[in-house]
C-alpha positions in Angstrom: -8.7 -16.3 9.1 -9.8 -13.4 11.0 -13.2 -13.0 9.1 -14.9 -11.9 12.3 -12.5 -9.2 14.0 -11.4 -5.9 13.4 -7.6 -4.4 12.4 -6.8 -4.1 16.4 -3.4 -4.6 17.0 0.1 -4.7 15.1 -0.3 -8.2 14.7 -3.4 -7.7 12.7 -1.7 -4.9 10.4 1.4 -7.5 9.9 -0.9 -10.4 8.8 -2.5 -7.8 6.5 0.7 -6.3 5.1 2.3 -9.8 5.1 -0.6 -11.6 2.9 -1.1 -8.4 0.8 2.7 -8.0 -0.4 2.8 -11.7 -0.8 0.2 -11.6 -3.3 2.2 -8.5 -4.7 4.9 -10.8 -5.0 3.2 -13.2 -7.6 1.0 -11.3 -9.3 1.6 -10.9 -13.0 1.0 -7.0 -13.0 2.8 -6.0 -10.1 5.3 -8.5 -9.2 8.3 -7.1 -12.0 7.7 -3.5 -10.9 8.0 -4.0 -7.1 10.7 -6.9 -7.0 12.6 -4.7 -9.4 12.6 -1.7 -7.0 13.0 -3.3 -4.0 15.0 -6.3 -4.7 16.6 -8.0 -1.5 15.1 -5.5 0.9 11.5 -6.7 1.4 11.9 -7.3 5.3 12.5 -3.5 5.3 9.9 -2.6 2.9 7.2 -4.6 5.1 8.5 -2.9 8.1 8.0 -0.1 6.9 4.7 -0.9 5.8 3.7 -2.2 9.0 5.1 1.2 10.6 3.0 3.0 7.7 -0.5 1.1 8.6 -0.2 1.4 12.5 0.1 5.1 12.3 -2.9 5.3 9.6 -5.2 2.7 11.4 -4.4 2.5 14.8 -3.0 6.3 15.3 0.5 4.9 16.9 2.7 7.7 15.7 5.3 5.1 14.3 5.7 6.2 10.5 7.7 9.6 10.0 8.3 10.1 6.2 6.7 10.6 2.9 5.4 7.6 1.3 4.8 9.5 -1.9 8.4 10.4 -3.0 9.8 6.9 -3.8 7.0 6.1 -6.2 7.1 9.3 -8.0 9.3 7.9 -11.2 8.0 4.5 -11.1 6.9 3.4 -14.6 3.5 2.8 -13.2 0.1 3.3 -15.3 -3.9 3.0 -14.1 -3.5 -0.7 -14.6 -0.9 -0.5 -12.2 -3.1 0.8 -9.6 -6.2 -0.8 -10.5 -4.5 -4.0 -9.6 -2.8 -2.9 -6.2 -6.2 -1.9 -5.1 -8.0 -5.4 -6.1 -5.5 -7.1 -4.4 -5.4 -4.5 -1.0 -9.2 -4.8 -0.9 -9.2 -8.5 -1.5 -6.6 -9.4 1.0 -8.6 -6.9 3.8 -11.9 -8.5 3.2 -10.7 -11.9 3.2 -8.9 -10.9 6.6 -11.0 -8.5 8.5 -14.2 -6.7 8.9 -15.2 -3.5 10.8 -14.5 0.4 11.2 -10.4 0.1 10.7 -11.0 -2.6 8.3 -13.1 -0.1 6.3 -10.8 2.6 6.9 -7.8 0.5 5.5 -9.4 0.2 2.3 -10.5 3.8 2.1 -7.4 4.9 2.8 -5.7 2.7 0.6 -8.1 4.1 -2.4 -7.3 7.4 -1.4 -3.4 7.0 -1.5 -3.7 5.0 -5.4 -6.0 8.2 -6.5 -3.6 10.9 -4.9 -0.7 8.8 -6.1 -1.4 8.2 -9.7 -2.7 11.8 -9.8 0.6 13.3 -9.1 2.3 10.9 -11.2 0.4 12.0 -14.0 1.0 15.4 -13.1 4.8 15.3 -12.8 5.0 13.5 -16.2 2.8 16.0 -18.0 4.7 18.9 -16.8 8.5 19.5 -16.5 8.6 20.7 -13.0 9.4 18.5 -10.4 6.5 16.3 -8.4 3.7 17.6 -6.3 4.7 16.4 -2.8 
């Protein structure tokens, strides 16, 4: 494992994303939701995640889009977000150490909190979801 280096290149992001989503696909709490939505499009989803994290962590603008919209109507609750974060933090910590590794965990936590808040808001209001 890469326990003594930071996330520095696209190859590092690929290892992180592949390792993390490998866990998600086997996780008893998350696998059914992810596999039902993504189905046989895992390669495309992983490519999108590489670009997202490349943009966020390496400041190489390769991701364009709104990450929240695909999640807005998913049947997910706080326990799903908590499990996602647990697996994400665990994966980052297993593989990397450094500024970008910490930034990845901070960004993951921020996204989980924001997505959960927006989903709850849209469920409790008849208006369209916050974008």
